[in-house]
N, CA and C atoms as an extended XYZ file, in Angstrom:
540
Properties=species:S:1:pos:R:3:atomname:S:1:resname:S:1:resid:I:1 pbc="F F F"
N       101.977       88.903        5.246 N   MET     1
C       102.701       89.361        4.076 CA  MET     1
C       101.771       89.302        2.868 C   MET     1
N       102.127       90.072        1.862 N   GLU     2
C       101.348       90.110        0.629 CA  GLU     2
C       102.258       89.796       -0.548 C   GLU     2
N       101.656       89.462       -1.676 N   GLN     3
C       102.415       89.103       -2.860 CA  GLN     3
C       103.352       90.237       -3.290 C   GLN     3
N       102.943       91.489       -3.107 N   ALA     4
C       103.767       92.632       -3.500 CA  ALA     4
C       105.117       92.638       -2.781 C   ALA     4
N       105.182       92.069       -1.590 N   PHE     5
C       106.441       91.974       -0.848 CA  PHE     5
C       107.489       91.238       -1.676 C   PHE     5
N       107.067       90.203       -2.404 N   PHE     6
C       107.982       89.367       -3.186 CA  PHE     6
C       108.173       89.884       -4.611 C   PHE     6
N       107.337       90.775       -5.067 N   ASP     7
C       107.378       91.275       -6.434 CA  ASP     7
C       108.408       92.389       -6.562 C   ASP     7
N       109.652       92.051       -6.220 N   ARG     8
C       110.755       93.012       -6.263 CA  ARG     8
C       112.075       92.260       -6.315 C   ARG     8
N       113.153       92.999       -6.294 N   ASN     9
C       114.504       92.463       -6.390 CA  ASN     9
C       114.744       91.406       -5.302 C   ASN     9
N       115.290       90.255       -5.692 N   ALA    10
C       115.524       89.158       -4.753 CA  ALA    10
C       116.510       89.529       -3.646 C   ALA    10
N       117.467       90.396       -3.936 N   VAL    11
C       118.420       90.811       -2.903 CA  VAL    11
C       117.683       91.563       -1.796 C   VAL    11
N       116.766       92.443       -2.172 N   ASP    12
C       115.983       93.177       -1.177 CA  ASP    12
C       115.071       92.244       -0.388 C   ASP    12
N       114.461       91.286       -1.075 N   VAL    13
C       113.575       90.335       -0.406 CA  VAL    13
C       114.382       89.463        0.558 C   VAL    13
N       115.563       88.995        0.129 N   ALA    14
C       116.398       88.135        0.974 CA  ALA    14
C       116.743       88.837        2.284 C   ALA    14
N       117.100       90.109        2.192 N   ARG    15
C       117.429       90.885        3.391 CA  ARG    15
C       116.176       91.082        4.252 C   ARG    15
N       115.052       91.367        3.635 N   SER    16
C       113.813       91.653        4.364 CA  SER    16
C       113.220       90.429        5.047 C   SER    16
N       113.527       89.240        4.559 N   LEU    17
C       112.988       88.017        5.163 CA  LEU    17
C       113.679       87.638        6.471 C   LEU    17
N       114.856       88.186        6.719 N   ILE    18
C       115.557       87.868        7.963 CA  ILE    18
C       114.720       88.361        9.151 C   ILE    18
N       114.430       87.449       10.050 N   GLY    19
C       113.626       87.769       11.224 CA  GLY    19
C       112.155       87.458       11.072 C   GLY    19
N       111.706       87.176        9.827 N   ALA    20
C       110.300       86.807        9.615 CA  ALA    20
C       110.080       85.388       10.127 C   ALA    20
N       108.848       85.084       10.470 N   GLU    21
C       108.510       83.738       10.927 CA  GLU    21
C       107.921       82.940        9.774 C   GLU    21
N       108.425       81.725        9.568 N   LEU    22
C       107.920       80.811        8.549 CA  LEU    22
C       107.415       79.549        9.235 C   LEU    22
N       106.162       79.221        8.960 N   LEU    23
C       105.581       77.976        9.457 CA  LEU    23
C       105.052       77.177        8.271 C   LEU    23
N       105.178       75.868        8.357 N   VAL    24
C       104.603       74.963        7.368 CA  VAL    24
C       103.774       73.965        8.172 C   VAL    24
N       102.455       74.061        8.044 N   GLY    25
C       101.583       73.220        8.843 CA  GLY    25
C       101.760       73.437       10.330 C   GLY    25
N       102.062       74.668       10.715 N   GLY    26
C       102.233       75.003       12.125 CA  GLY    26
C       103.602       74.697       12.696 C   GLY    26
N       104.514       74.197       11.875 N   VAL    27
C       105.863       73.828       12.304 CA  VAL    27
C       106.850       74.814       11.691 C   VAL    27
N       107.799       75.332       12.471 N   GLY    28
C       108.794       76.222       11.881 CA  GLY    28
C       109.490       77.115       12.873 C   GLY    28
N       109.822       78.341       12.399 N   GLY    29
C       110.567       79.259       13.242 CA  GLY    29
C       110.902       80.555       12.541 C   GLY    29
N       111.918       81.213       13.050 N   ILE    30
C       112.355       82.520       12.585 CA  ILE    30
C       113.431       82.341       11.514 C   ILE    30
N       113.235       82.979       10.369 N   ILE    31
C       114.231       82.904        9.293 CA  ILE    31
C       115.475       83.669        9.726 C   ILE    31
N       116.620       82.967        9.768 N   VAL    32
C       117.867       83.593       10.213 CA  VAL    32
C       118.931       83.651        9.120 C   VAL    32
N       118.675       83.007        7.970 N   GLU    33
C       119.682       83.028        6.903 CA  GLU    33
C       119.007       82.815        5.548 C   GLU    33
N       119.390       83.650        4.578 N   THR    34
C       118.858       83.574        3.218 CA  THR    34
C       119.975       83.846        2.212 C   THR    34
N       119.715       83.505        0.956 N   GLU    35
C       120.595       83.868       -0.150 CA  GLU    35
C       119.744       84.275       -1.336 C   GLU    35
N       120.182       85.300       -2.047 N   ALA    36
C       119.464       85.789       -3.226 CA  ALA    36
C       120.088       85.231       -4.500 C   ALA    36
N       119.222       84.948       -5.480 N   TYR    37
C       119.642       84.481       -6.803 CA  TYR    37
C       118.856       85.251       -7.860 C   TYR    37
N       119.602       85.824       -8.827 N   MET    38
C       119.019       86.685       -9.852 CA  MET    38
C       119.213       86.058      -11.238 C   MET    38
N       118.419       86.472      -12.243 N   PRO    39
C       118.523       85.878      -13.580 CA  PRO    39
C       119.880       86.078      -14.256 C   PRO    39
N       120.589       87.168      -13.946 N   ASP    40
C       121.896       87.432      -14.568 CA  ASP    40
C       123.050       86.872      -13.739 C   ASP    40
N       122.746       86.003      -12.824 N   ASP    41
C       123.679       85.430      -11.862 CA  ASP    41
C       124.027       84.016      -12.329 C   ASP    41
N       125.299       83.760      -12.633 N   ALA    42
C       125.715       82.453      -13.151 CA  ALA    42
C       125.416       81.309      -12.181 C   ALA    42
N       125.225       81.597      -10.903 N   ALA    43
C       124.906       80.557       -9.920 CA  ALA    43
C       123.409       80.245       -9.864 C   ALA    43
N       122.602       81.062      -10.510 N   SER    44
C       121.153       80.888      -10.465 CA  SER    44
C       120.683       79.807      -11.433 C   SER    44
N       119.692       79.047      -11.019 N   HIS    45
C       119.114       78.030      -11.906 CA  HIS    45
C       118.467       78.657      -13.142 C   HIS    45
N       118.135       79.931      -13.082 N   SER    46
C       117.474       80.598      -14.213 CA  SER    46
C       118.460       81.264      -15.174 C   SER    46
N       119.741       81.171      -14.912 N   PHE    47
C       120.756       81.885      -15.694 CA  PHE    47
C       120.674       81.577      -17.189 C   PHE    47
N       120.395       80.344      -17.551 N   ARG    48
C       120.334       79.953      -18.966 CA  ARG    48
C       118.903       79.958      -19.508 C   ARG    48
N       117.989       80.540      -18.741 N   GLY    49
C       116.604       80.630      -19.195 CA  GLY    49
C       115.701       79.600      -18.545 C   GLY    49
N       114.456       79.657      -18.951 N   ARG    50
C       113.428       78.792      -18.377 CA  ARG    50
C       113.558       77.360      -18.897 C   ARG    50
N       113.444       76.407      -17.979 N   THR    51
C       113.460       74.985      -18.294 CA  THR    51
C       112.336       74.318      -17.486 C   THR    51
N       112.019       73.068      -17.778 N   PRO    52
C       111.015       72.395      -16.950 CA  PRO    52
C       111.414       72.347      -15.470 C   PRO    52
N       112.715       72.193      -15.193 N   ARG    53
C       113.171       72.110      -13.796 CA  ARG    53
C       112.995       73.429      -13.051 C   ARG    53
N       113.288       74.548      -13.686 N   ASN    54
C       113.264       75.838      -12.988 CA  ASN    54
C       112.014       76.663      -13.282 C   ASN    54
N       111.016       76.088      -13.918 N   ALA    55
C       109.813       76.836      -14.322 CA  ALA    55
C       109.184       77.599      -13.167 C   ALA    55
N       109.243       77.052      -11.967 N   ALA    56
C       108.646       77.728      -10.805 CA  ALA    56
C       109.299       79.082      -10.545 C   ALA    56
N       110.571       79.254      -10.924 N   MET    57
C       111.265       80.536      -10.722 CA  MET    57
C       110.653       81.653      -11.564 C   MET    57
N       109.874       81.289      -12.552 N   PHE    58
C       109.234       82.265      -13.422 CA  PHE    58
C       107.750       82.394      -13.102 C   PHE    58
N       107.352       81.816      -11.980 N   GLY    59
C       105.961       81.835      -11.550 CA  GLY    59
C       105.618       83.079      -10.755 C   GLY    59
N       104.520       83.009      -10.060 N   ALA    60
C       104.008       84.151       -9.297 CA  ALA    60
C       104.943       84.512       -8.151 C   ALA    60
N       105.194       85.806       -7.963 N   PRO    61
C       105.970       86.228       -6.796 CA  PRO    61
C       105.297       85.721       -5.519 C   PRO    61
N       106.117       85.223       -4.607 N   GLY    62
C       105.585       84.690       -3.363 CA  GLY    62
C       105.259       83.218       -3.422 C   GLY    62
N       105.566       82.576       -4.547 N   SER    63
C       105.349       81.134       -4.634 CA  SER    63
C       106.650       80.409       -4.296 C   SER    63
N       106.528       79.114       -4.059 N   ALA    64
C       107.680       78.304       -3.687 CA  ALA    64
C       108.345       77.708       -4.922 C   ALA    64
N       109.655       77.726       -4.923 N   TYR    65
C       110.458       76.984       -5.895 CA  TYR    65
C       111.205       75.941       -5.073 C   TYR    65
N       110.849       74.672       -5.248 N   VAL    66
C       111.447       73.580       -4.490 CA  VAL    66
C       112.194       72.678       -5.464 C   VAL    66
N       113.442       72.388       -5.153 N   TYR    67
C       114.246       71.513       -6.007 CA  TYR    67
C       115.131       70.638       -5.133 C   TYR    67
N       115.655       69.595       -5.732 N   ARG    68
C       116.602       68.721       -5.028 CA  ARG    68
C       118.021       69.188       -5.289 C   ARG    68
N       118.797       69.255       -4.237 N   SER    69
C       120.209       69.606       -4.343 CA  SER    69
C       121.023       68.316       -4.378 C   SER    69
N       121.814       68.157       -5.416 N   TYR    70
C       122.649       66.963       -5.606 CA  TYR    70
C       121.832       65.672       -5.522 C   TYR    70
N       120.548       65.754       -5.839 N   GLY    71
C       119.687       64.581       -5.819 CA  GLY    71
C       119.381       64.046       -4.435 C   GLY    71
N       119.763       64.784       -3.399 N   LEU    72
C       119.611       64.294       -2.024 CA  LEU    72
C       118.642       65.092       -1.169 C   LEU    72
N       118.809       66.412       -1.161 N   HIS    73
C       118.093       67.259       -0.208 CA  HIS    73
C       117.173       68.238       -0.925 C   HIS    73
N       115.986       68.426       -0.390 N   TRP    74
C       115.084       69.442       -0.916 CA  TRP    74
C       115.550       70.815       -0.460 C   TRP    74
N       115.338       71.817       -1.306 N   CYS    75
C       115.664       73.208       -0.987 CA  CYS    75
C       114.442       74.062       -1.281 C   CYS    75
N       114.118       74.967       -0.371 N   LEU    76
C       112.952       75.834       -0.492 CA  LEU    76
C       113.392       77.252       -0.818 C   LEU    76
N       112.802       77.801       -1.869 N   ASN    77
C       113.082       79.169       -2.306 CA  ASN    77
C       111.778       79.939       -2.403 C   ASN    77
N       111.856       81.245       -2.183 N   ALA    78
C       110.727       82.144       -2.391 CA  ALA    78
C       110.941       82.847       -3.725 C   ALA    78
N       109.982       82.713       -4.644 N   VAL    79
C       110.078       83.348       -5.958 CA  VAL    79
C       109.844       84.841       -5.813 C   VAL    79
N       110.660       85.617       -6.529 N   CYS    80
C       110.542       87.084       -6.519 CA  CYS    80
C       110.176       87.524       -7.934 C   CYS    80
N       110.890       88.501       -8.494 N   LEU    81
C       110.680       88.887       -9.889 CA  LEU    81
C       110.990       87.681      -10.783 C   LEU    81
N       110.478       87.643      -12.019 N   PRO    82
C       110.699       86.475      -12.884 CA  PRO    82
C       112.169       86.078      -12.984 C   PRO    82
N       112.427       84.796      -12.731 N   GLY    83
C       113.779       84.267      -12.813 CA  GLY    83
C       114.632       84.514      -11.590 C   GLY    83
N       114.059       85.059      -10.541 N   SER    84
C       114.831       85.308       -9.324 CA  SER    84
C       114.131       84.679       -8.124 C   SER    84
N       114.942       84.332       -7.127 N   ALA    85
C       114.390       83.672       -5.948 CA  ALA    85
C       115.316       83.857       -4.764 C   ALA    85
N       114.779       83.569       -3.581 N   VAL    86
C       115.537       83.624       -2.332 CA  VAL    86
C       115.560       82.231       -1.735 C   VAL    86
N       116.760       81.688       -1.559 N   LEU    87
C       116.934       80.399       -0.907 CA  LEU    87
C       116.840       80.603        0.603 C   LEU    87
N       115.992       79.824        1.250 N   LEU    88
C       115.882       79.868        2.706 CA  LEU    88
C       116.900       78.880        3.261 C   LEU    88
N       117.953       79.414        3.897 N   ARG    89
C       119.079       78.586        4.338 CA  ARG    89
C       118.957       78.085        5.769 C   ARG    89
N       118.328       78.853        6.662 N   ALA    90
C       118.288       78.420        8.062 CA  ALA    90
C       117.186       79.130        8.834 C   ALA    90
N       116.666       78.417        9.836 N   LEU    91
C       115.650       78.945       10.754 CA  LEU    91
C       116.121       78.783       12.187 C   LEU    91
N       115.606       79.622       13.047 N   GLU    92
C       115.695       79.380       14.484 CA  GLU    92
C       114.409       78.646       14.852 C   GLU    92
N       114.498       77.369       15.226 N   PRO    93
C       113.288       76.599       15.508 CA  PRO    93
C       112.532       77.163       16.711 C   PRO    93
N       111.234       77.426       16.530 N   THR    94
C       110.434       77.978       17.622 CA  THR    94
C       109.067       77.314       17.767 C   THR    94
N       108.530       76.734       16.704 N   ALA    95
C       107.171       76.201       16.737 CA  ALA    95
C       107.175       74.694       16.468 C   ALA    95
N       106.668       73.942       17.430 N   ARG    96
C       106.587       72.489       17.349 CA  ARG    96
C       107.959       71.864       17.102 C   ARG    96
N       108.889       72.263       17.941 N   VAL    97
C       110.277       71.814       17.844 CA  VAL    97
C       110.369       70.294       17.960 C   VAL    97
N       109.557       69.688       18.813 N   GLU    98
C       109.600       68.235       18.994 CA  GLU    98
C       109.263       67.512       17.682 C   GLU    98
N       108.321       68.063       16.925 N   THR    99
C       107.961       67.483       15.630 CA  THR    99
C       109.156       67.535       14.689 C   THR    99
N       109.857       68.668       14.660 N   MET   100
C       111.034       68.796       13.790 CA  MET   100
C       112.126       67.818       14.212 C   MET   100
N       112.323       67.662       15.516 N   MET   101
C       113.341       66.729       16.012 CA  MET   101
C       113.009       65.297       15.602 C   MET   101
N       111.755       64.919       15.680 N   ALA   102
C       111.347       63.574       15.283 CA  ALA   102
C       111.564       63.366       13.782 C   ALA   102
N       111.239       64.366       12.984 N   ARG   103
C       111.429       64.262       11.532 CA  ARG   103
C       112.893       64.124       11.154 C   ARG   103
N       113.750       64.810       11.894 N   ARG   104
C       115.180       64.796       11.576 CA  ARG   104
C       115.928       63.709       12.327 C   ARG   104
N       115.350       63.196       13.412 N   GLY   105
C       116.025       62.162       14.188 CA  GLY   105
C       117.203       62.689       14.980 C   GLY   105
N       117.167       63.980       15.325 N   ILE   106
C       118.229       64.575       16.150 CA  ILE   106
C       117.602       65.431       17.240 C   ILE   106
N       118.393       65.731       18.257 N   HIS   107
C       117.910       66.567       19.357 CA  HIS   107
C       118.802       67.775       19.599 C   HIS   107
N       119.745       68.029       18.713 N   ARG   108
C       120.631       69.189       18.853 CA  ARG   108
C       119.972       70.378       18.158 C   ARG   108
N       119.450       71.298       18.932 N   LEU   109
C       118.647       72.408       18.427 CA  LEU   109
C       119.375       73.235       17.369 C   LEU   109
N       120.669       73.496       17.561 N   GLU   110
C       121.429       74.338       16.639 CA  GLU   110
C       121.546       73.735       15.242 C   GLU   110
N       121.452       72.423       15.133 N   LEU   111
C       121.589       71.755       13.828 CA  LEU   111
C       120.255       71.378       13.207 C   LEU   111
N       119.176       71.612       13.909 N   LEU   112
C       117.868       71.152       13.475 CA  LEU   112
C       117.457       71.711       12.111 C   LEU   112
N       117.646       73.004       11.888 N   THR   113
C       117.242       73.646       10.631 CA  THR   113
C       118.363       74.512       10.061 C   THR   113
N       119.610       74.184       10.388 N   ALA   114
C       120.769       74.944        9.921 CA  ALA   114
C       121.250       74.385        8.595 C   ALA   114
N       120.727       74.920        7.512 N   GLY   115
C       121.051       74.475        6.163 CA  GLY   115
C       119.774       74.187        5.415 C   GLY   115
N       119.760       74.433        4.103 N   PRO   116
C       118.521       74.296        3.338 CA  PRO   116
C       117.935       72.888        3.350 C   PRO   116
N       118.761       71.861        3.298 N   GLY   117
C       118.265       70.490        3.333 CA  GLY   117
C       117.680       70.128        4.681 C   GLY   117
N       118.361       70.509        5.734 N   ARG   118
C       117.868       70.262        7.091 CA  ARG   118
C       116.556       71.000        7.333 C   ARG   118
N       116.501       72.244        6.865 N   LEU   119
C       115.296       73.057        7.012 CA  LEU   119
C       114.105       72.347        6.364 C   LEU   119
N       114.279       71.881        5.127 N   CYS   120
C       113.173       71.216        4.425 CA  CYS   120
C       112.783       69.909        5.086 C   CYS   120
N       113.756       69.143        5.551 N   GLN   121
C       113.431       67.890        6.227 CA  GLN   121
C       112.643       68.158        7.512 C   GLN   121
N       113.068       69.135        8.291 N   ALA   122
C       112.388       69.466        9.550 CA  ALA   122
C       110.973       69.991        9.320 C   ALA   122
N       110.785       70.757        8.226 N   LEU   123
C       109.468       71.317        7.918 CA  LEU   123
C       108.624       70.386        7.047 C   LEU   123
N       109.221       69.277        6.617 N   LYS   124
C       108.566       68.301        5.743 CA  LYS   124
C       108.150       68.944        4.415 C   LYS   124
N       109.072       69.739        3.857 N   VAL   125
C       108.867       70.369        2.547 CA  VAL   125
C       109.502       69.483        1.488 C   VAL   125
N       108.758       69.215        0.431 N   ASP   126
C       109.262       68.440       -0.688 CA  ASP   126
C       108.654       68.976       -1.985 C   ASP   126
N       108.796       68.238       -3.060 N   PHE   127
C       108.372       68.745       -4.361 CA  PHE   127
C       106.870       68.997       -4.447 C   PHE   127
N       106.082       68.401       -3.581 N   THR   128
C       104.634       68.662       -3.587 CA  THR   128
C       104.332       70.116       -3.230 C   THR   128
N       105.303       70.816       -2.652 N   HIS   129
C       105.135       72.233       -2.297 CA  HIS   129
C       105.558       73.173       -3.424 C   HIS   129
N       106.192       72.631       -4.460 N   ASN   130
C       106.674       73.455       -5.569 CA  ASN   130
C       105.512       74.207       -6.220 C   ASN   130
N       105.720       75.480       -6.461 N   GLU   131
C       104.774       76.397       -7.105 CA  GLU   131
C       103.571       76.768       -6.223 C   GLU   131
N       103.530       76.308       -4.992 N   ARG   132
C       102.440       76.697       -4.094 CA  ARG   132
C       102.755       78.064       -3.501 C   ARG   132
N       101.736       78.815       -3.187 N   SER   133
C       101.926       80.140       -2.608 CA  SER   133
C       102.438       80.030       -1.174 C   SER   133
N       103.470       80.797       -0.880 N   LEU   134
C       103.987       80.871        0.486 CA  LEU   134
C       103.065       81.695        1.379 C   LEU   134
N       102.037       82.279        0.783 N   LEU   135
C       101.112       83.148        1.509 CA  LEU   135
C        99.811       82.430        1.864 C   LEU   135
N        99.737       81.140        1.542 N   GLU   136
C        98.529       80.354        1.807 CA  GLU   136
C        98.922       79.047        2.485 C   GLU   136
N        97.978       78.430        3.231 N   PRO   137
C        98.263       77.156        3.888 CA  PRO   137
C        98.733       76.115        2.869 C   PRO   137
N        99.695       75.265        3.258 N   PRO   138
C       100.164       75.039        4.617 CA  PRO   138
C       101.207       76.037        5.095 C   PRO   138
N       101.626       76.959        4.210 N   PHE   139
C       102.622       77.967        4.590 CA  PHE   139
C       101.974       79.101        5.368 C   PHE   139
N       102.778       79.701        6.236 N   GLU   140
C       102.367       80.911        6.939 CA  GLU   140
C       103.623       81.754        7.157 C   GLU   140
N       103.578       82.986        6.700 N   LEU   141
C       104.696       83.922        6.863 CA  LEU   141
C       104.218       85.125        7.651 C   LEU   141
N       105.014       85.514        8.648 N   ARG   142
C       104.678       86.692        9.453 CA  ARG   142
C       105.827       87.682        9.370 C   ARG   142
N       105.496       88.957        9.355 N   TRP   143
C       106.474       90.036        9.193 CA  TRP   143
C       107.593       89.977       10.209 C   TRP   143
N       108.741       90.455        9.780 N   ALA   144
C       109.916       90.561       10.644 CA  ALA   144
C       109.908       91.911       11.353 C   ALA   144
N       110.465       91.962       12.545 N   PRO   145
C       110.601       93.258       13.224 CA  PRO   145
C       111.589       94.143       12.468 C   PRO   145
N       111.438       95.437       12.583 N   ASN   146
C       112.311       96.371       11.868 CA  ASN   146
C       113.657       96.591       12.545 C   ASN   146
N       113.805       96.200       13.787 N   ASP   147
C       115.015       96.522       14.544 CA  ASP   147
C       116.056       95.402       14.563 C   ASP   147
N       115.991       94.469       13.647 N   ARG   148
C       116.930       93.356       13.662 CA  ARG   148
C       118.265       93.761       13.019 C   ARG   148
N       119.352       93.225       13.556 N   ALA   149
C       120.686       93.471       13.010 CA  ALA   149
C       121.002       92.365       12.002 C   ALA   149
N       121.371       92.755       10.797 N   ILE   150
C       121.603       91.802        9.709 CA  ILE   150
C       123.058       91.868        9.275 C   ILE   150
N       123.652       90.688        9.069 N   VAL   151
C       125.004       90.596        8.534 CA  VAL   151
C       124.915       90.125        7.088 C   VAL   151
N       125.909       90.491        6.301 N   THR   152
C       125.934       90.191        4.875 CA  THR   152
C       127.279       89.569        4.517 C   THR   152
N       127.254       88.650        3.569 N   GLY   153
C       128.499       88.049        3.115 CA  GLY   153
C       128.292       87.320        1.806 C   GLY   153
N       129.362       86.710        1.293 N   PRO   154
C       129.247       85.951        0.047 CA  PRO   154
C       128.432       84.683        0.263 C   PRO   154
N       127.791       84.232       -0.805 N   ARG   155
C       127.007       83.000       -0.737 CA  ARG   155
C       127.945       81.805       -0.569 C   ARG   155
N       127.390       80.705       -0.106 N   ILE   156
C       128.205       79.517        0.155 CA  ILE   156
C       127.650       78.324       -0.606 C   ILE   156
N       128.505       77.320       -0.814 N   GLY   157
C       128.078       76.096       -1.474 CA  GLY   157
C       127.943       76.206       -2.979 C   GLY   157
N       128.482       77.264       -3.568 N   ILE   158
C       128.430       77.456       -5.020 CA  ILE   158
C       129.828       77.796       -5.520 C   ILE   158
N       130.038       77.675       -6.818 N   THR   159
C       131.346       78.012       -7.389 CA  THR   159
C       131.273       79.227       -8.301 C   THR   159
N       130.154       79.422       -8.996 N   ARG   160
C       130.027       80.555       -9.902 CA  ARG   160
C       129.428       81.749       -9.176 C   ARG   160
N       129.973       82.927       -9.434 N   ASP   161
C       129.499       84.178       -8.824 CA  ASP   161
C       129.363       84.078       -7.310 C   ASP   161
N       130.213       83.282       -6.692 N   ALA   162
C       130.146       83.060       -5.243 CA  ALA   162
C       130.522       84.298       -4.438 C   ALA   162
N       131.222       85.237       -5.065 N   ASP   163
C       131.688       86.408       -4.325 CA  ASP   163
C       130.616       87.487       -4.132 C   ASP   163
N       129.481       87.328       -4.765 N   ARG   164
C       128.424       88.334       -4.597 CA  ARG   164
C       127.946       88.319       -3.143 C   ARG   164
N       127.836       89.475       -2.511 N   PRO   165
C       127.445       89.527       -1.093 CA  PRO   165
C       125.931       89.408       -0.907 C   PRO   165
N       125.388       88.304       -1.359 N   TRP   166
C       123.941       88.119       -1.368 CA  TRP   166
C       123.480       87.070       -0.362 C   TRP   166
N       124.285       86.819        0.634 N   ARG   167
C       123.890       85.951        1.751 CA  ARG   167
C       123.634       86.865        2.942 C   ARG   167
N       122.493       86.652        3.590 N   PHE   168
C       122.092       87.505        4.704 CA  PHE   168
C       121.799       86.646        5.922 C   PHE   168
N       122.144       87.173        7.089 N   GLY   169
C       121.895       86.432        8.316 CA  GLY   169
C       121.539       87.340        9.465 C   GLY   169
N       120.880       86.765       10.441 N   LEU   170
C       120.541       87.483       11.662 CA  LEU   170
C       121.791       87.535       12.522 C   LEU   170
N       122.283       88.737       12.807 N   ALA   171
C       123.521       88.914       13.567 CA  ALA   171
C       123.425       88.197       14.909 C   ALA   171
N       124.457       87.433       15.235 N   GLY   172
C       124.539       86.753       16.517 CA  GLY   172
C       123.743       85.463       16.624 C   GLY   172
N       123.060       85.064       15.564 N   SER   173
C       122.258       83.843       15.637 CA  SER   173
C       123.147       82.609       15.746 C   SER   173
N       122.769       81.684       16.589 N   ARG   174
C       123.494       80.418       16.730 CA  ARG   174
C       122.903       79.336       15.829 C   ARG   174
N       121.924       79.721       14.981 N   PHE   175
C       121.218       78.760       14.145 CA  PHE   175
C       121.591       78.869       12.658 C   PHE   175
N       122.623       79.628       12.337 N   LEU   176
C       123.075       79.777       10.950 CA  LEU   176
C       123.666       78.468       10.439 C   LEU   176
N       123.643       78.269        9.127 N   SER   177
C       124.252       77.071        8.552 CA  SER   177
C       125.784       77.150        8.610 C   SER   177
N       126.307       78.366        8.558 N   ARG   178
C       127.738       78.611        8.677 CA  ARG   178
C       127.938       80.049        9.127 C   ARG   178
N       128.932       80.274        9.947 N   ARG   179
C       129.209       81.640       10.420 CA  ARG   179
C       129.567       82.563        9.258 C   ARG   179
N       129.328       83.843        9.469 N   PHE   180
C       129.697       84.845        8.472 CA  PHE   180
C       131.128       85.266        8.691 C   PHE   180
């Protein structure tokens, strides 16, 4: 992938990332669920403008925006146009699955990376990855096939602008954080 892939509307990027492979230090899998967040979106961290917490959202397209959700779980986002990003919600684990299981302390494959917090724990992503390019090590992104079936629905886990159909998933995947 190239930076130009991310230098566009987050909704388009969120849909296009479904089926792509994401590895962090050789550990990871196939992206099966994403959500888009835009600057004019009340649910977006950038809605009220740039702050020290969300500064990464205004960084280079293709960089990581990593934040803590409710002070507990790390969440990984791909920065798109300024103030917009794609939350990576779930992966189908395919690479170094045993490493992810050890990091999470579970052996149930369907729950290993189903949800943004679980995904980050399994991939060992934390704030040290914030603002780093997703196109350079330790990250590795590989293109998605063009023939994948994608489902769309409202985003989850938010209260504002939750009805926007900006959640995307790989149709039929058993690794989603929640069914569509």
